[in-house]
C-alpha positions in Angstrom: 66.6 121.5 71.8 68.9 118.4 72.1 68.4 115.2 70.2 69.9 111.9 71.5 70.3 108.8 69.4 71.3 105.6 71.2 72.8 102.4 69.8 74.5 99.2 71.0 71.9 97.3 73.0 71.2 93.6 72.6 71.3 90.1 74.1 74.4 89.0 75.9 75.3 86.1 78.2 76.1 86.6 81.9 79.6 87.7 82.2 79.7 89.3 78.8 80.2 92.8 77.6 78.3 95.5 75.6 79.0 99.0 74.7 76.2 101.6 74.4 76.6 104.8 72.4 74.7 108.0 72.6 75.2 110.7 69.9 73.9 114.2 70.8 73.0 116.9 68.3 71.3 120.2 68.4 72.0 122.7 71.2 75.2 120.9 72.4 76.6 124.0 74.1 73.7 124.0 76.6 74.4 120.5 77.9 75.6 120.4 81.5 76.1 116.7 81.7 75.1 113.4 80.1 74.4 110.1 81.5 72.7 106.7 81.3 69.7 105.6 83.2 67.9 102.2 83.1 64.5 100.9 83.7 63.7 97.3 84.4 60.1 95.9 84.2 58.1 96.9 87.2 60.9 99.2 88.5 61.6 102.9 88.6 64.1 104.4 86.2 67.5 104.7 87.9 70.7 106.4 87.3 73.5 104.2 86.0 76.3 106.6 85.3 76.7 110.3 84.6 79.6 112.5 83.3 79.5 116.2 83.8 80.7 118.9 81.4 83.8 119.2 83.6 84.4 115.5 83.5 83.2 114.5 87.0 81.8 111.0 86.9 79.2 109.3 89.1 78.2 105.6 89.1 75.4 103.7 90.8 76.9 101.4 93.4 75.5 98.4 91.6 77.7 99.0 88.5 80.9 100.4 90.1 83.9 98.5 88.8 82.0 96.9 86.0 80.7 99.8 83.9 82.7 102.8 82.5 81.2 106.0 81.1 83.2 108.0 78.7 82.8 110.6 76.0 84.2 111.8 72.7 83.7 115.5 72.6 84.7 115.7 68.9 81.8 113.3 68.1 79.4 114.6 70.7 79.0 111.0 71.8 78.9 109.4 75.2 79.6 105.7 75.7 78.8 103.2 78.4 81.1 100.2 78.4 79.4 97.4 80.4 81.5 94.4 81.5 80.8 91.4 83.7 77.1 91.8 82.9 74.6 90.2 85.2 71.0 89.1 84.8 69.9 92.0 87.0 71.4 94.5 84.5 68.6 93.6 82.1 66.7 96.8 81.4 65.9 99.4 78.8 68.8 101.8 78.9 68.2 105.5 78.3 70.6 108.2 77.4 70.1 111.5 79.2 71.3 115.0 78.7 70.6 117.8 81.1 70.5 121.5 80.1 67.6 123.7 80.7 65.6 120.5 81.0 66.2 116.8 80.8 66.4 115.2 77.3 66.0 111.5 76.7 66.9 109.1 74.0 64.5 106.5 72.7 66.0 103.7 74.8 67.8 100.6 73.9 67.1 97.1 75.3 69.9 95.2 77.1 69.1 91.6 78.0 71.5 89.5 79.9 70.5 85.9 79.7 71.9 82.5 79.0 
């Protein structure tokens, strides 16, 4: 079992920045990769960014150049630095860990609005 606890969401103006954090606990050794997904109202959940155990990183085209995923292995924590935020980035952001199955955090709301 893997437990994920997210933090860092909130309200930000367009062009602003936020950093999301996701702390993992439990069967850390079984995790193959961690990432962030988001789901806007009326839309499907989509991948935002993912970092594999080996350090390979993948971003959605819509966030390339604006978002950065990183991790601190000592803290078992993954971060999502979000810059130049746009209204269309508004969504609930979910941390994800994949091992024998997908694990999800509780979600954190990010609202980009003036």
